[in-house]
N, C-alpha and C positions, 0 to 999 in steps of 0.2 A: 885414395880419398879418405879423409877421416870419417869415422862413424859417429853419429850423434850419441851423446851420453844420456841415457834414459834414467839412470839411477846412480848415485854416487854415495856409497855407504859411509865413507869416512867423514862425510859432512855432519854426521850425527854428533861428533865430538866438538864441533865448532860452536862458538857463542851464538845464541839466537835472541837478539834484542829487537823489539819492534819500537820504532819511533812514531809516535802518534801526534799529528798536527791538529791543534785546536785554534778556533777563532780567538782573537784577543779578549773577547767578552765572555767566553766560556769558562766555567769553573771545572777543573779536572775531576773526573770520577775517581773512586778509590781503587777499582780493580779492572782488569782485563782478563779474558778467558781465551784459552787455546782449545779449539774444537777440532777433533779428529773426524775426518770424513772416511767412513769405512767403505770397502769395495762394493757392498750392497747398497750404498747411498745413505745409510743411517749415520747419525752424528752423535758423538758423545763428547762431553766436556773432559778434556784430558788434564787440564791444569788451570787454576785461577790464581793470578798473582796480583800483588799490590803494585800500582804504577808509581814511578818516582818522577818528580819534576826534573826536567832537563834545562828549561829556561826559555827565554824569549829570543826570537830571531826575526828581524824585520817586523811584520805586522802580526806574527803568530806566536802562540805559546806551544811548547812541546813537552810531552811526557814520554817516558820510556818504560816498557814492560819487558822483563827478562824471562824468557822461556827456556833458558839453557839447560835446565834440569831434565828436560824431555830428551831422551836418547833414541827413541823409536823413530825409524824413518816412516814416512807416509805422507798423506795429503792432509793439510791442516788449514784452518781459517782462524782469524783473530776476531773475537767479538769484544767490542768496546761500546758500552751504552746498551740501550734496549732492555 
């Protein structure tokens, strides 16, 4: 029986692009942040990037944030807005 993969280190070299869906009436914000969640639960901003327009599909607009420069494995969240 195969064992579940808990961590896959070579993924750190893969492109990391977040596609963010916006309402058709929303104006895109300039930046998105990648927040690292540490083992103790604390959070730090690892990277802030400029978002690039992707375009419109059906009723929504899309932007893309590229976090590929981050090579450290870990638990992250993306902050857009707020």
